[in-house]
N, C-alpha and C positions, 0 to 999 in steps of 0.2 A: 260342473258345480263344485267338485273337490278343488279345482285350479283356482275357483273365485274365492274360495275360503282361504286358501294359501295366500292369495294376493292380498286378501282383506287383513289377514294376520300380519303379513309383511308390512303393509301400509300403516297398520295400527302401531306396530313397533317402531316404524320410522317416525310416526307423529310423536310417539312417547320419547323416542330418542331426541328428536329435534326439540321437544318441549323441555327435556332434561338439561339438554345442551344450552338452550336459551336461558333457562333459569340459572345454569351455572355461569353463563356470561353475565347475566343480570346481577347475580349475586357478587361476582368479582367487581363489577363496576359500581353497583348502587348500594351495597351493604356496608355498614360503618367499619372502618378499619383503622380506628385509633386505639392506642394502648396507654394513654394517660388519664388520670383521674381528675386533674385540673380542667377548668373550663376552656382554657387555651394553652397552646404551647408555641414558643418562638423558635424558628429555625433560622439561622444566619448561614447563607450560602455564599462563600467566598468568590471574588472575582476569578474567572477562569477555572472554576471547579468542574470536574468531570461528572458524569452521571454516577459512576461508581462511588465517588466521594460524597455526593449527595445521598446516595443510598445509605452509606455508613452513618451519615448525620440523622437520617430519618429512622434508623432502625429502632431506637428506643422509644419512638412515638407510634409505631405501627404494629398491628396484630399479625399481619402476614406481609412480609416484605416481598415474597414471590408474586402474590397476587397483585401488589402495586406495580411491580416490573411489567406485567402484561398490559396493564392499563397505560402505563407511562410509554411503553413501546408503541401501543396502538395510537396514542394521541401525538406521538412525535416528540414527546418531551426529551427522550434519551439523547438526541442530537441537538436539543435547543435549550440546554440548561441557562437559566438566568441568575445572576447574583442578587443578593439583597436579603432583606429581613421579611420573613413571611410568618403569618399567624395562623396556625392550625386550630380548629375548633373541635372540641370533643364530639365524637359521633360522626365526623366527616367520612364520607365514602372516597374511594379512590379516585373517582371522577372529579370530586370537589377538591381533593388534595392537589391532583395534577393542575387543575385550573388555577388554584391558588398560587402554586409555585411558578406558574407560567406568566401570570398577570397582575398579581396584587403586591408588588413590592410596598412594604409599609414603612413610611418615614419614622424617624426618631427625633426626639427633641434633644437638642444640643445646647448646653449652658456652660458659660464660663465667665469668671470675674476674679478680680484681685491678683491677676498673674503679674510678676515683676519683670519677666523676660520671656522672649520668644520661645526658649527652651521649655519654660513652665507651661506656657500655653500649648505647645506641640503635645506635651505629655497628657495635659488635660483633654484635648480633643481626641488623642488616640484611644483615650478610655471609652470614647463614645461612637466612633465611626471605625470603618475598616482600615482606612490609612494609618500606618504606624507612625510613631513620633519622629523618626529619622527622615522619612518622606516628607511629612509635614514642615519640619524645621527647614529642610533644604528648599522647599516651596517657598516658605515665607522669607527666607533670606536670599532668593534669587535676585541677583543685582539687577538683571535686565528688567525684571518685573517692578522692582522698586523704583528704579529710575523712571520708567514709563509712567508709574502711578504718583510720582511726586514725593516719594520717600527715600530714606536712607537708612542704613542698618541700626542707627541708634534711636531713630524715632518710628521704626516700622510697627512697634507693637501699638502705636496710636490708631492704626487702621482697623484694629479689632475692637468694635463696640460691644462691651458686655450686654448680653440679653439672652433670650431664649429663642432658638431658631429651629425650624424643621429642616432636616436633611435626610436624604436616603442614606441608609447605613453604609452602602457601597460607594459613597462619594469619595473620589480621590483627592489626594493632597491639593493638586492644582485646581479641581473644582471647588474645594473649600475655600481656598485663597481667592479665587475669582469671586465667589459669592460674598465673601467678606468685603471685598472692595466695593461690590455693588451695595452692600448694607451701609458701608461708610458713606458713599456719595448720597445715598437716600437720607441717612441721618443729618448730613450737612444741608439742610433746606435752605432757601433763599433768606428765609427769616433769620435762621441761626448765622449764616454768612454775613448777613447785613449787621446783625448785632455784634459779631466779632470785629468787624471793621469799625463799627461805631466806638468800641472800647479800645481800639488801637492794637489789636492782636490778630495774627493769622490763626486759622484753625489749628495748625501745629502748636502754636504758642498756647492757645487755649487748653489744648490737651495736656501740655506740660504743667501749666499752673493747676489745672484740675487734678493732675495726678498728685501734686503736693497737698492740695486741700483734701484729697481722699485719704492721704496718709495721716493728716492732721487730726482729722475728727471722723469717728464712725457715726456721728449724730447727724443724720440727713438734714434736720432742721437748723443746724448750726453751720452748715457748709456755706450758705450764701454770706453770712457774717465773716466767717474766715477767709472767704474768697475776697470780700471787701477790703480786709487788711492788706492782702497781698497786692490788689489793684492800687490801693493808696500808695504803697511803697513804689510800685512800678511808675506811677504817675509822678512821684516826686523824685524818681531816679536813684532811689535807695537799693541796696542789696536787699534780698528777700530774708536772708538769714533764718532759713527754715531747716530745723533739725533733721527732718526726714531725708533732705538732700544729702546731708553729711552721713547719715546712716547708709543711704544708697552708695555713696562715694566709697565708704569703708568696705562695704560688700564686694563692689566692683574691684576695688584694689586687691582684696584678698582672693577674689573669684570664688567666694563662698557666700551663696545667697540663702543658705540654710541657717547661717548663724543668727543668733538672736541677741540684739543689742537694744537694751532697755534704757540705757542712759548715754548722752552724748557728753563727752569730756572737753575741757577747754583745749586740751592737745589735739583734739580731732578737728577743731575748727581751722587749723593751719594746713589741713591735708590739701595738697595740690592736685585738684580734680575739677574738671569743668562742671561736675555735678555739685561742687561745694559752694552753695550760695552764701556762705559767710565770707568766702575769698573772692568770688567773683560777682559782679553785678548782672552780668548777662544771665538770661535764663539757661537751665541745663539743656543739652543738645537733645534730649528725648525725654519722655515721661519716666518717672521713677516707679511707676506701676501703672496698671491699666486702670484709668478712671472710669467710674460708671457713670450713667447718664446723669444722675442726680448731681454728681460733682461737676460734670461739664456744664450742665444748665446753671449751677450755682456761680460759675465764673461768669458766664454770659449775662446773668441776671443777678450779679452780686449786690449786696446791700450797700447803700449809699450812706456812709457814716465817717466819723473823724478818727477812728481807731487805726493805730499803727503797730500795736503790739498786743500779744496775748500770751498766756501761759496756762498750763492745766489748773483747774479749779479742784482743789483737794477737798472741798466741802461739797461738790456736786460732781462726782466721778463721771468721766465721759465728756464733760463739758469744760469750757475754758473762761478765764477772767480776761476781759479786754481792757486795754488802757490806751489813752490818747497821748500821754506823755511818757518819757523814759523814767522819770522818777516814779510815777504810778506804777509803771510796769516793774520797776525794781522792787517795790513794796510787795507786789503780787508774787514776784519771783522769789523772794526770800521765803515766803510762806511754803512754796512748792519744795524749794531746796531742803528746808527743814524736814518736810514730810518724807521726801525721798531718802534723806539721810537716815531718817528714823526707820525706814524700811530695809535700810542696809542694802540698797541697790547700788552697787559699784559699777556695773557695766550693763 
């Protein structure tokens, strides 16, 4: 009888010990282990990161890092770290956190527009995904890729259609470039290609004219009208004589695209540059900026009118006065020159 009691007591302690241990394990796995007050926290795990590095990234967000280690080890995460952007929710337990880090890489929205050069674009993208600007620029300039894709250095920026795109944060520079080529091909639908052929331009030429339209007016509703002026000039075999191309030529000559030029001088019109449409009748060798979709479609669907000239409208800022003849244009231009002189804008 005495032995039975002892065995019963031992069994009871064993059950209690097992229960305590089970509760301890349960608590480690399923109890909340977040240390932030916001509803969510974002964790960015770099490509090639070790578990030790991930642990350091997680420290500010965890109540108990050692308990997280136990679960991470048990679930095999320690030797299977994944790169990406991960969203932790307040009150998550260790099991949920590990599952999130293993399988729920959340995409980011990447946006860009109004970039004048690949250098500017690379910097803009590098601020939004893991790849750095040097990697991105090298990828964008890769000669083999450009040749294979039908581009060259001076028109390469035309491949990047401004929009809002979803990417995984850990997208590489090459993956970004390849995706943008796919988006470019998707943008140039059969309808757009047919329309470009109808107006006598290649897609590259459409992008060049669109970039000029983009620089000429920020008013989306005015862009088809401005595009119509340039298409009239192209059809007549005239020089485009677009001030934004001269400004780009000046920046390109100075290799300083941060400089601000508010006024084009007569002396600037003689600058020997393939971008100077006052000197050369041919279109510039590439876009002078990244045209957005409204400017591209404005060229493809330009207004059919008889205007050949336009100048800034000082009575309706942001818009322009259009003219069919040079004499009409000169009258409009005199009003603009008087206004700009009054503002003492010399450059």
